[in-house]
Biopython code that builds the backbone (N, CA, C, O; Angstrom):
import numpy as np
from Bio.PDB.StructureBuilder import StructureBuilder

atoms = [
    (1, "MET", "N", (112.784, 160.662, -32.583)),
    (1, "MET", "CA", (113.560, 159.442, -32.487)),
    (1, "MET", "C", (114.365, 159.450, -31.184)),
    (1, "MET", "O", (114.930, 160.474, -30.798)),
    (2, "ALA", "N", (114.406, 158.330, -30.534)),
    (2, "ALA", "CA", (115.192, 158.199, -29.302)),
    (2, "ALA", "C", (116.661, 158.036, -29.654)),
    (2, "ALA", "O", (117.009, 157.513, -30.713)),
    (3, "ASN", "N", (117.512, 158.492, -28.751)),
    (3, "ASN", "CA", (118.949, 158.290, -28.949)),
    (3, "ASN", "C", (119.508, 157.439, -27.809)),
    (3, "ASN", "O", (118.779, 157.073, -26.887)),
    (4, "PHE", "N", (120.786, 157.130, -27.874)),
    (4, "PHE", "CA", (121.408, 156.246, -26.892)),
    (4, "PHE", "C", (121.322, 156.816, -25.480)),
    (4, "PHE", "O", (121.154, 156.067, -24.517)),
    (5, "GLU", "N", (121.437, 158.134, -25.351)),
    (5, "GLU", "CA", (121.332, 158.762, -24.028)),
    (5, "GLU", "C", (119.949, 158.526, -23.421)),
    (5, "GLU", "O", (119.821, 158.350, -22.210)),
    (6, "ASP", "N", (118.905, 158.524, -24.273)),
    (6, "ASP", "CA", (117.555, 158.226, -23.779)),
    (6, "ASP", "C", (117.492, 156.807, -23.228)),
    (6, "ASP", "O", (116.907, 156.580, -22.169)),
    (7, "PHE", "N", (118.086, 155.854, -23.933)),
    (7, "PHE", "CA", (118.108, 154.459, -23.470)),
    (7, "PHE", "C", (118.804, 154.345, -22.118)),
    (7, "PHE", "O", (118.351, 153.610, -21.240)),
    (8, "LEU", "N", (119.903, 155.073, -21.954)),
    (8, "LEU", "CA", (120.665, 154.989, -20.700)),
    (8, "LEU", "C", (119.890, 155.524, -19.495)),
    (8, "LEU", "O", (120.238, 155.221, -18.354)),
    (9, "LYS", "N", (118.848, 156.314, -19.737)),
    (9, "LYS", "CA", (118.028, 156.827, -18.633)),
    (9, "LYS", "C", (117.172, 155.726, -18.002)),
    (9, "LYS", "O", (116.766, 155.835, -16.844)),
    (10, "LEU", "N", (116.899, 154.662, -18.770)),
    (10, "LEU", "CA", (116.091, 153.558, -18.250)),
    (10, "LEU", "C", (116.941, 152.666, -17.355)),
    (10, "LEU", "O", (118.055, 152.284, -17.715)),
    (11, "ASP", "N", (116.406, 152.344, -16.197)),
    (11, "ASP", "CA", (117.068, 151.405, -15.286)),
    (11, "ASP", "C", (116.297, 150.085, -15.387)),
    (11, "ASP", "O", (115.265, 149.899, -14.743)),
    (12, "ILE", "N", (116.826, 149.172, -16.215)),
    (12, "ILE", "CA", (116.178, 147.885, -16.450)),
    (12, "ILE", "C", (116.929, 146.832, -15.643)),
    (12, "ILE", "O", (118.137, 146.655, -15.799)),
    (13, "ARG", "N", (116.195, 146.138, -14.780)),
    (13, "ARG", "CA", (116.805, 145.177, -13.862)),
    (13, "ARG", "C", (116.139, 143.814, -13.951)),
    (13, "ARG", "O", (115.009, 143.676, -14.420)),
    (14, "VAL", "N", (116.872, 142.820, -13.489)),
    (14, "VAL", "CA", (116.362, 141.458, -13.373)),
    (14, "VAL", "C", (115.742, 141.292, -11.996)),
    (14, "VAL", "O", (116.298, 141.728, -10.989)),
    (15, "GLY", "N", (114.577, 140.654, -11.973)),
    (15, "GLY", "CA", (113.929, 140.341, -10.707)),
    (15, "GLY", "C", (113.261, 138.985, -10.782)),
    (15, "GLY", "O", (113.008, 138.466, -11.869)),
    (16, "THR", "N", (112.974, 138.414, -9.625)),
    (16, "THR", "CA", (112.282, 137.129, -9.540)),
    (16, "THR", "C", (110.899, 137.340, -8.944)),
    (16, "THR", "O", (110.756, 137.955, -7.887)),
    (17, "ILE", "N", (109.880, 136.826, -9.628)),
    (17, "ILE", "CA", (108.510, 136.941, -9.142)),
    (17, "ILE", "C", (108.346, 136.044, -7.917)),
    (17, "ILE", "O", (108.584, 134.837, -7.978)),
    (18, "ILE", "N", (107.938, 136.654, -6.806)),
    (18, "ILE", "CA", (107.763, 135.881, -5.571)),
    (18, "ILE", "C", (106.289, 135.719, -5.195)),
    (18, "ILE", "O", (105.947, 134.896, -4.346)),
    (19, "SER", "N", (105.416, 136.512, -5.833)),
    (19, "SER", "CA", (103.987, 136.410, -5.572)),
    (19, "SER", "C", (103.235, 136.861, -6.814)),
    (19, "SER", "O", (103.621, 137.829, -7.469)),
    (20, "ALA", "N", (102.154, 136.151, -7.133)),
    (20, "ALA", "CA", (101.295, 136.521, -8.259)),
    (20, "ALA", "C", (99.850, 136.237, -7.873)),
    (20, "ALA", "O", (99.513, 135.137, -7.434)),
    (21, "LYS", "N", (99.005, 137.249, -8.044)),
    (21, "LYS", "CA", (97.585, 137.113, -7.704)),
    (21, "LYS", "C", (96.751, 137.747, -8.806)),
    (21, "LYS", "O", (97.198, 138.683, -9.469)),
    (22, "ILE", "N", (95.551, 137.245, -9.000)),
    (22, "ILE", "CA", (94.625, 137.829, -9.961)),
    (22, "ILE", "C", (94.236, 139.220, -9.468)),
    (22, "ILE", "O", (93.916, 139.405, -8.294)),
    (23, "PHE", "N", (94.266, 140.191, -10.373)),
    (23, "PHE", "CA", (93.929, 141.575, -10.056)),
    (23, "PHE", "C", (92.491, 141.830, -10.505)),
    (23, "PHE", "O", (92.246, 142.284, -11.623)),
    (24, "ASP", "N", (91.555, 141.533, -9.622)),
    (24, "ASP", "CA", (90.120, 141.614, -9.925)),
    (24, "ASP", "C", (89.643, 143.021, -10.284)),
    (24, "ASP", "O", (88.722, 143.175, -11.086)),
    (25, "LYS", "N", (90.263, 144.053, -9.693)),
    (25, "LYS", "CA", (89.773, 145.418, -9.881)),
    (25, "LYS", "C", (90.355, 146.111, -11.111)),
    (25, "LYS", "O", (89.957, 147.235, -11.418)),
    (26, "ALA", "N", (91.269, 145.486, -11.810)),
    (26, "ALA", "CA", (91.843, 146.085, -13.021)),
    (26, "ALA", "C", (90.799, 146.120, -14.130)),
    (26, "ALA", "O", (89.966, 145.219, -14.226)),
    (27, "LYS", "N", (90.838, 147.160, -14.974)),
    (27, "LYS", "CA", (89.892, 147.275, -16.091)),
    (27, "LYS", "C", (90.116, 146.173, -17.118)),
    (27, "LYS", "O", (89.163, 145.620, -17.665)),
    (28, "LYS", "N", (91.390, 145.857, -17.377)),
    (28, "LYS", "CA", (91.747, 144.769, -18.292)),
    (28, "LYS", "C", (92.333, 143.640, -17.459)),
    (28, "LYS", "O", (92.949, 143.904, -16.426)),
    (29, "PRO", "N", (92.160, 142.378, -17.880)),
    (29, "PRO", "CA", (92.688, 141.259, -17.095)),
    (29, "PRO", "C", (94.180, 141.437, -16.791)),
    (29, "PRO", "O", (94.977, 141.713, -17.688)),
    (30, "ALA", "N", (94.541, 141.274, -15.518)),
    (30, "ALA", "CA", (95.917, 141.492, -15.083)),
    (30, "ALA", "C", (96.202, 140.697, -13.817)),
    (30, "ALA", "O", (95.301, 140.177, -13.159)),
    (31, "TYR", "N", (97.488, 140.625, -13.502)),
    (31, "TYR", "CA", (97.949, 140.039, -12.245)),
    (31, "TYR", "C", (98.638, 141.119, -11.422)),
    (31, "TYR", "O", (99.222, 142.055, -11.968)),
    (32, "LYS", "N", (98.564, 140.976, -10.098)),
    (32, "LYS", "CA", (99.379, 141.766, -9.178)),
    (32, "LYS", "C", (100.601, 140.926, -8.864)),
    (32, "LYS", "O", (100.485, 139.807, -8.365)),
    (33, "LEU", "N", (101.772, 141.469, -9.157)),
    (33, "LEU", "CA", (103.021, 140.749, -8.937)),
    (33, "LEU", "C", (103.844, 141.418, -7.850)),
    (33, "LEU", "O", (103.857, 142.643, -7.734)),
    (34, "GLU", "N", (104.535, 140.600, -7.049)),
    (34, "GLU", "CA", (105.601, 141.078, -6.171)),
    (34, "GLU", "C", (106.882, 140.485, -6.722)),
    (34, "GLU", "O", (106.973, 139.282, -6.965)),
    (35, "ILE", "N", (107.887, 141.360, -6.919)),
    (35, "ILE", "CA", (109.110, 140.959, -7.595)),
    (35, "ILE", "C", (110.304, 141.335, -6.741)),
    (35, "ILE", "O", (110.416, 142.474, -6.287)),
    (36, "ASP", "N", (111.203, 140.374, -6.518)),
    (36, "ASP", "CA", (112.413, 140.596, -5.731)),
    (36, "ASP", "C", (113.536, 141.028, -6.659)),
    (36, "ASP", "O", (113.967, 140.261, -7.521)),
    (37, "PHE", "N", (114.016, 142.273, -6.481)),
    (37, "PHE", "CA", (115.110, 142.814, -7.285)),
    (37, "PHE", "C", (116.427, 142.837, -6.521)),
    (37, "PHE", "O", (117.340, 143.571, -6.899)),
    (38, "GLY", "N", (116.545, 142.058, -5.467)),
    (38, "GLY", "CA", (117.805, 141.987, -4.720)),
    (38, "GLY", "C", (117.881, 143.022, -3.611)),
    (38, "GLY", "O", (116.951, 143.800, -3.398)),
    (39, "SER", "N", (119.003, 143.017, -2.911)),
    (39, "SER", "CA", (119.142, 143.821, -1.693)),
    (39, "SER", "C", (119.167, 145.325, -1.944)),
    (39, "SER", "O", (118.739, 146.085, -1.075)),
    (40, "VAL", "N", (119.647, 145.780, -3.087)),
    (40, "VAL", "CA", (119.735, 147.223, -3.328)),
    (40, "VAL", "C", (118.363, 147.828, -3.618)),
    (40, "VAL", "O", (118.036, 148.892, -3.092)),
    (41, "ILE", "N", (117.569, 147.172, -4.436)),
    (41, "ILE", "CA", (116.260, 147.703, -4.833)),
    (41, "ILE", "C", (115.138, 147.135, -3.982)),
    (41, "ILE", "O", (114.178, 147.840, -3.669)),
    (42, "GLY", "N", (115.249, 145.881, -3.609)),
    (42, "GLY", "CA", (114.249, 145.260, -2.751)),
    (42, "GLY", "C", (113.077, 144.682, -3.533)),
    (42, "GLY", "O", (113.185, 144.390, -4.724)),
    (43, "ILE", "N", (111.962, 144.524, -2.841)),
    (43, "ILE", "CA", (110.761, 143.941, -3.435)),
    (43, "ILE", "C", (109.861, 145.077, -3.925)),
    (43, "ILE", "O", (109.558, 146.017, -3.190)),
    (44, "LYS", "N", (109.447, 144.964, -5.175)),
    (44, "LYS", "CA", (108.570, 145.954, -5.800)),
    (44, "LYS", "C", (107.331, 145.260, -6.327)),
    (44, "LYS", "O", (107.319, 144.048, -6.541)),
    (45, "ARG", "N", (106.274, 146.062, -6.535)),
    (45, "ARG", "CA", (105.003, 145.518, -7.018)),
    (45, "ARG", "C", (104.720, 146.016, -8.431)),
    (45, "ARG", "O", (105.142, 147.105, -8.818)),
    (46, "SER", "N", (104.002, 145.202, -9.187)),
    (46, "SER", "CA", (103.653, 145.578, -10.544)),
    (46, "SER", "C", (102.307, 144.972, -10.925)),
    (46, "SER", "O", (101.965, 143.869, -10.499)),
    (47, "SER", "N", (101.551, 145.706, -11.730)),
    (47, "SER", "CA", (100.363, 145.167, -12.369)),
    (47, "SER", "C", (100.779, 144.780, -13.786)),
    (47, "SER", "O", (101.340, 145.596, -14.518)),
    (48, "ALA", "N", (100.504, 143.539, -14.168)),
    (48, "ALA", "CA", (100.954, 143.047, -15.477)),
    (48, "ALA", "C", (99.804, 142.387, -16.217)),
    (48, "ALA", "O", (99.142, 141.494, -15.688)),
    (49, "GLN", "N", (99.573, 142.830, -17.436)),
    (49, "GLN", "CA", (98.516, 142.272, -18.281)),
    (49, "GLN", "C", (99.087, 141.095, -19.081)),
    (49, "GLN", "O", (99.314, 141.193, -20.287)),
    (50, "ILE", "N", (99.307, 139.999, -18.387)),
    (50, "ILE", "CA", (99.938, 138.817, -18.990)),
    (50, "ILE", "C", (99.084, 137.571, -18.794)),
    (50, "ILE", "O", (99.597, 136.452, -18.795)),
    (51, "THR", "N", (97.782, 137.769, -18.626)),
    (51, "THR", "CA", (96.891, 136.652, -18.279)),
    (51, "THR", "C", (96.586, 135.722, -19.447)),
    (51, "THR", "O", (96.161, 134.589, -19.222)),
    (52, "ASN", "N", (96.787, 136.159, -20.677)),
    (52, "ASN", "CA", (96.499, 135.288, -21.828)),
    (52, "ASN", "C", (97.472, 134.123, -21.939)),
    (52, "ASN", "O", (97.098, 133.043, -22.395)),
    (53, "ILE", "N", (98.704, 134.334, -21.530)),
    (53, "ILE", "CA", (99.758, 133.331, -21.723)),
    (53, "ILE", "C", (100.118, 132.612, -20.421)),
    (53, "ILE", "O", (100.456, 131.429, -20.432)),
    (54, "TYR", "N", (100.043, 133.336, -19.299)),
    (54, "TYR", "CA", (100.549, 132.808, -18.027)),
    (54, "TYR", "C", (99.428, 132.648, -17.012)),
    (54, "TYR", "O", (98.470, 133.422, -17.002)),
    (55, "ASN", "N", (99.557, 131.624, -16.148)),
    (55, "ASN", "CA", (98.696, 131.551, -14.968)),
    (55, "ASN", "C", (99.566, 131.835, -13.748)),
    (55, "ASN", "O", (100.792, 131.757, -13.824)),
    (56, "VAL", "N", (98.943, 132.157, -12.643)),
    (56, "VAL", "CA", (99.701, 132.592, -11.463)),
    (56, "VAL", "C", (100.720, 131.552, -10.999)),
    (56, "VAL", "O", (101.806, 131.916, -10.549)),
    (57, "ASN", "N", (100.390, 130.282, -11.100)),
    (57, "ASN", "CA", (101.320, 129.247, -10.636)),
    (57, "ASN", "C", (102.577, 129.167, -11.485)),
    (57, "ASN", "O", (103.644, 128.821, -10.978)),
    (58, "ASP", "N", (102.466, 129.482, -12.776)),
    (58, "ASP", "CA", (103.637, 129.456, -13.664)),
    (58, "ASP", "C", (104.595, 130.611, -13.397)),
    (58, "ASP", "O", (105.769, 130.535, -13.758)),
    (59, "LEU", "N", (104.116, 131.665, -12.777)),
    (59, "LEU", "CA", (104.920, 132.878, -12.616)),
    (59, "LEU", "C", (105.847, 132.842, -11.408)),
    (59, "LEU", "O", (106.910, 133.463, -11.436)),
    (60, "ILE", "N", (105.475, 132.141, -10.364)),
    (60, "ILE", "CA", (106.282, 132.118, -9.140)),
    (60, "ILE", "C", (107.659, 131.523, -9.448)),
    (60, "ILE", "O", (107.772, 130.421, -9.987)),
    (61, "GLY", "N", (108.705, 132.282, -9.091)),
    (61, "GLY", "CA", (110.080, 131.837, -9.304)),
    (61, "GLY", "C", (110.652, 132.209, -10.663)),
    (61, "GLY", "O", (111.831, 131.964, -10.921)),
    (62, "LYS", "N", (109.844, 132.796, -11.534)),
    (62, "LYS", "CA", (110.308, 133.170, -12.877)),
    (62, "LYS", "C", (111.071, 134.489, -12.802)),
    (62, "LYS", "O", (110.613, 135.449, -12.182)),
    (63, "GLN", "N", (112.236, 134.524, -13.436)),
    (63, "GLN", "CA", (112.985, 135.770, -13.536)),
    (63, "GLN", "C", (112.457, 136.573, -14.715)),
    (63, "GLN", "O", (112.149, 136.021, -15.771)),
    (64, "ILE", "N", (112.356, 137.888, -14.522)),
    (64, "ILE", "CA", (111.832, 138.785, -15.542)),
    (64, "ILE", "C", (112.724, 140.019, -15.628)),
    (64, "ILE", "O", (113.623, 140.210, -14.808)),
    (65, "LEU", "N", (112.461, 140.849, -16.630)),
    (65, "LEU", "CA", (113.110, 142.151, -16.750)),
    (65, "LEU", "C", (112.053, 143.220, -16.529)),
    (65, "LEU", "O", (110.907, 143.068, -16.951)),
    (66, "ALA", "N", (112.445, 144.307, -15.864)),
    (66, "ALA", "CA", (111.502, 145.389, -15.601)),
    (66, "ALA", "C", (112.228, 146.722, -15.532)),
    (66, "ALA", "O", (113.390, 146.790, -15.133)),
    (67, "VAL", "N", (111.528, 147.785, -15.926)),
    (67, "VAL", "CA", (112.015, 149.144, -15.731)),
    (67, "VAL", "C", (111.670, 149.520, -14.297)),
    (67, "VAL", "O", (110.503, 149.500, -13.904)),
    (68, "VAL", "N", (112.701, 149.865, -13.514)),
    (68, "VAL", "CA", (112.482, 150.126, -12.088)),
    (68, "VAL", "C", (112.535, 151.605, -11.729)),
    (68, "VAL", "O", (112.364, 151.953, -10.560)),
    (69, "ASN", "N", (112.768, 152.491, -12.704)),
    (69, "ASN", "CA", (112.873, 153.917, -12.367)),
    (69, "ASN", "C", (111.790, 154.784, -13.011)),
    (69, "ASN", "O", (111.992, 155.987, -13.181)),
    (70, "PHE", "N", (110.643, 154.197, -13.372)),
    (70, "PHE", "CA", (109.485, 154.990, -13.745)),
    (70, "PHE", "C", (108.768, 155.407, -12.466)),
    (70, "PHE", "O", (108.894, 154.731, -11.445)),
    (71, "PRO", "N", (108.013, 156.514, -12.502)),
    (71, "PRO", "CA", (107.243, 156.872, -11.302)),
    (71, "PRO", "C", (106.147, 155.842, -11.048)),
    (71, "PRO", "O", (105.631, 155.250, -11.997)),
    (72, "PRO", "N", (105.784, 155.616, -9.788)),
    (72, "PRO", "CA", (104.692, 154.687, -9.481)),
    (72, "PRO", "C", (103.399, 155.125, -10.170)),
    (72, "PRO", "O", (103.153, 156.315, -10.363)),
    (73, "LYS", "N", (102.580, 154.138, -10.535)),
    (73, "LYS", "CA", (101.319, 154.416, -11.226)),
    (73, "LYS", "C", (100.191, 153.715, -10.480)),
    (73, "LYS", "O", (100.272, 152.522, -10.190)),
    (74, "GLN", "N", (99.133, 154.471, -10.171)),
    (74, "GLN", "CA", (97.985, 153.869, -9.503)),
    (74, "GLN", "C", (97.072, 153.244, -10.543)),
    (74, "GLN", "O", (96.659, 153.893, -11.504)),
    (75, "ILE", "N", (96.766, 151.967, -10.332)),
    (75, "ILE", "CA", (95.839, 151.224, -11.174)),
    (75, "ILE", "C", (94.775, 150.682, -10.237)),
    (75, "ILE", "O", (95.037, 149.794, -9.425)),
    (76, "ALA", "N", (93.568, 151.229, -10.361)),
    (76, "ALA", "CA", (92.477, 150.906, -9.424)),
    (76, "ALA", "C", (92.973, 151.180, -8.006)),
    (76, "ALA", "O", (93.391, 152.299, -7.710)),
    (77, "ASN", "N", (92.936, 150.179, -7.121)),
    (77, "ASN", "CA", (93.346, 150.363, -5.724)),
    (77, "ASN", "C", (94.773, 149.858, -5.473)),
    (77, "ASN", "O", (95.117, 149.518, -4.341)),
    (78, "PHE", "N", (95.596, 149.807, -6.510)),
    (78, "PHE", "CA", (96.927, 149.199, -6.445)),
    (78, "PHE", "C", (97.960, 150.174, -7.005)),
    (78, "PHE", "O", (97.711, 150.835, -8.013)),
    (79, "ILE", "N", (99.120, 150.262, -6.352)),
    (79, "ILE", "CA", (100.221, 151.085, -6.853)),
    (79, "ILE", "C", (101.229, 150.164, -7.543)),
    (79, "ILE", "O", (101.836, 149.299, -6.913)),
    (80, "SER", "N", (101.390, 150.371, -8.852)),
    (80, "SER", "CA", (102.366, 149.610, -9.636)),
    (80, "SER", "C", (103.669, 150.397, -9.633)),
    (80, "SER", "O", (103.712, 151.545, -10.074)),
    (81, "GLU", "N", (104.739, 149.767, -9.128)),
    (81, "GLU", "CA", (106.012, 150.465, -8.928)),
    (81, "GLU", "C", (107.017, 150.247, -10.053)),
    (81, "GLU", "O", (107.931, 151.054, -10.225)),
    (82, "VAL", "N", (106.863, 149.178, -10.818)),
    (82, "VAL", "CA", (107.795, 148.867, -11.897)),
    (82, "VAL", "C", (107.013, 148.424, -13.127)),
    (82, "VAL", "O", (105.869, 147.982, -13.023)),
    (83, "LEU", "N", (107.642, 148.546, -14.293)),
    (83, "LEU", "CA", (107.036, 148.109, -15.544)),
    (83, "LEU", "C", (107.716, 146.833, -16.019)),
    (83, "LEU", "O", (108.870, 146.852, -16.446)),
    (84, "VAL", "N", (106.991, 145.730, -15.938)),
    (84, "VAL", "CA", (107.499, 144.446, -16.405)),
    (84, "VAL", "C", (107.524, 144.471, -17.932)),
    (84, "VAL", "O", (106.568, 144.919, -18.566)),
    (85, "LEU", "N", (108.615, 143.989, -18.518)),
    (85, "LEU", "CA", (108.775, 144.047, -19.966)),
    (85, "LEU", "C", (108.295, 142.773, -20.645)),
    (85, "LEU", "O", (108.508, 141.666, -20.151)),
    (86, "GLY", "N", (107.650, 142.953, -21.770)),
    (86, "GLY", "CA", (107.159, 141.826, -22.553)),
    (86, "GLY", "C", (106.962, 142.233, -23.997)),
    (86, "GLY", "O", (106.998, 143.416, -24.337)),
    (87, "THR", "N", (106.757, 141.248, -24.834)),
    (87, "THR", "CA", (106.484, 141.498, -26.246)),
    (87, "THR", "C", (105.009, 141.246, -26.508)),
    (87, "THR", "O", (104.411, 140.344, -25.921)),
    (88, "TYR", "N", (104.428, 142.043, -27.385)),
    (88, "TYR", "CA", (103.033, 141.852, -27.774)),
    (88, "TYR", "C", (102.995, 140.849, -28.919)),
    (88, "TYR", "O", (103.381, 141.164, -30.044)),
    (89, "SER", "N", (102.527, 139.640, -28.624)),
    (89, "SER", "CA", (102.412, 138.604, -29.643)),
    (89, "SER", "C", (100.936, 138.412, -29.974)),
    (89, "SER", "O", (100.069, 138.991, -29.321)),
    (90, "LYS", "N", (100.656, 137.603, -30.983)),
    (90, "LYS", "CA", (99.255, 137.415, -31.386)),
    (90, "LYS", "C", (98.435, 136.716, -30.308)),
    (90, "LYS", "O", (97.212, 136.850, -30.289)),
    (91, "ASN", "N", (99.082, 135.969, -29.407)),
    (91, "ASN", "CA", (98.368, 135.258, -28.348)),
    (91, "ASN", "C", (98.353, 135.998, -27.016)),
    (91, "ASN", "O", (97.707, 135.550, -26.068)),
    (92, "GLY", "N", (99.048, 137.114, -26.934)),
    (92, "GLY", "CA", (99.127, 137.874, -25.689)),
    (92, "GLY", "C", (100.555, 138.298, -25.405)),
    (92, "GLY", "O", (101.458, 138.049, -26.204)),
    (93, "VAL", "N", (100.754, 138.939, -24.268)),
    (93, "VAL", "CA", (102.076, 139.435, -23.899)),
    (93, "VAL", "C", (102.956, 138.279, -23.418)),
    (93, "VAL", "O", (102.555, 137.486, -22.566)),
    (94, "VAL", "N", (104.167, 138.205, -23.986)),
    (94, "VAL", "CA", (105.166, 137.212, -23.591)),
    (94, "VAL", "C", (106.270, 137.948, -22.842)),
    (94, "VAL", "O", (106.836, 138.913, -23.356)),
    (95, "LEU", "N", (106.573, 137.500, -21.642)),
    (95, "LEU", "CA", (107.590, 138.148, -20.813)),
    (95, "LEU", "C", (108.976, 138.064, -21.443)),
    (95, "LEU", "O", (109.331, 137.073, -22.081)),
    (96, "VAL", "N", (109.754, 139.141, -21.245)),
    (96, "VAL", "CA", (111.169, 139.144, -21.611)),
    (96, "VAL", "C", (111.925, 138.603, -20.395)),
    (96, "VAL", "O", (111.831, 139.159, -19.301)),
    (97, "ILE", "N", (112.667, 137.527, -20.596)),
    (97, "ILE", "CA", (113.340, 136.858, -19.481)),
    (97, "ILE", "C", (114.807, 136.610, -19.818)),
    (97, "ILE", "O", (115.156, 136.494, -20.993)),
    (98, "PRO", "N", (115.677, 136.525, -18.800)),
    (98, "PRO", "CA", (117.075, 136.160, -19.060)),
    (98, "PRO", "C", (117.151, 134.719, -19.566)),
    (98, "PRO", "O", (116.368, 133.866, -19.149)),
    (99, "GLU", "N", (118.086, 134.460, -20.454)),
    (99, "GLU", "CA", (118.265, 133.108, -20.990)),
    (99, "GLU", "C", (118.765, 132.145, -19.919)),
    (99, "GLU", "O", (118.414, 130.965, -19.924)),
    (100, "LYS", "N", (119.580, 132.649, -19.009)),
    (100, "LYS", "CA", (120.125, 131.827, -17.928)),
    (100, "LYS", "C", (119.833, 132.518, -16.595)),
    (100, "LYS", "O", (119.577, 133.722, -16.555)),
    (101, "GLN", "N", (119.873, 131.757, -15.520)),
    (101, "GLN", "CA", (119.660, 132.297, -14.179)),
    (101, "GLN", "C", (120.759, 133.318, -13.871)),
    (101, "GLN", "O", (121.946, 133.041, -14.045)),
    (102, "VAL", "N", (120.352, 134.487, -13.417)),
    (102, "VAL", "CA", (121.295, 135.539, -13.042)),
    (102, "VAL", "C", (120.878, 136.096, -11.684)),
    (102, "VAL", "O", (119.863, 135.682, -11.125)),
    (103, "SER", "N", (121.656, 137.028, -11.158)),
    (103, "SER", "CA", (121.353, 137.593, -9.846)),
    (103, "SER", "C", (120.241, 138.622, -9.930)),
    (103, "SER", "O", (120.203, 139.428, -10.860)),
    (104, "ASN", "N", (119.331, 138.599, -8.954)),
    (104, "ASN", "CA", (118.317, 139.645, -8.866)),
    (104, "ASN", "C", (119.007, 140.989, -8.709)),
    (104, "ASN", "O", (119.952, 141.134, -7.934)),
    (105, "GLY", "N", (118.521, 141.965, -9.456)),
    (105, "GLY", "CA", (119.101, 143.300, -9.415)),
    (105, "GLY", "C", (120.111, 143.551, -10.504)),
    (105, "GLY", "O", (120.523, 144.693, -10.706)),
    (106, "ASP", "N", (120.532, 142.494, -11.231)),
    (106, "ASP", "CA", (121.458, 142.730, -12.347)),
    (106, "ASP", "C", (120.845, 143.741, -13.301)),
    (106, "ASP", "O", (119.641, 143.730, -13.556)),
    (107, "ARG", "N", (121.693, 144.612, -13.819)),
    (107, "ARG", "CA", (121.222, 145.717, -14.686)),
    (107, "ARG", "C", (121.441, 145.373, -16.162)),
    (107, "ARG", "O", (122.446, 144.766, -16.532)),
    (108, "ILE", "N", (120.491, 145.770, -16.980)),
    (108, "ILE", "CA", (120.577, 145.618, -18.420)),
    (108, "ILE", "C", (121.122, 146.915, -18.996)),
    (108, "ILE", "O", (120.776, 148.004, -18.536)),
    (109, "GLY", "N", (121.962, 146.795, -19.987)),
    (109, "GLY", "CA", (122.431, 148.018, -20.648)),
    (109, "GLY", "C", (123.858, 147.961, -21.032)),
    (109, "GLY", "O", (124.384, 148.921, -21.595)),
]
sb = StructureBuilder()
sb.init_structure("model")
sb.init_model(0)
sb.init_chain("A")
sb.init_seg("    ")
for serial, (resi, resn, name, xyz) in enumerate(atoms, 1):
    if name == "N":
        sb.init_residue(resn, " ", resi, " ")
    sb.init_atom(name, np.array(xyz, "f"), 0.0, 1.0, " ", f" {name:<3s}", serial, name[0])
structure = sb.get_structure()
């Protein structure tokens, strides 16, 4: 079982998607995202399996939550630097988003 100290190890931040492209080389349908986390963290990339619910045009400008302190992971020919958070629903992954507009880089916790 995880404890509160384990939760505090996660650095979950708000970012805005600035680019979304179809990730053709991924084994499962996915998008390549570029996400702006503000001046301290900067722009990071992520592979996200969110193609069932979202199209690339809907993602640009959307604020999301992501874990920014996991080690980078190579997926095909792409390095995913952050883990975008979402819920597994019956229709596909639904992004976890702030209810109101907030600053990029704001921390959850």
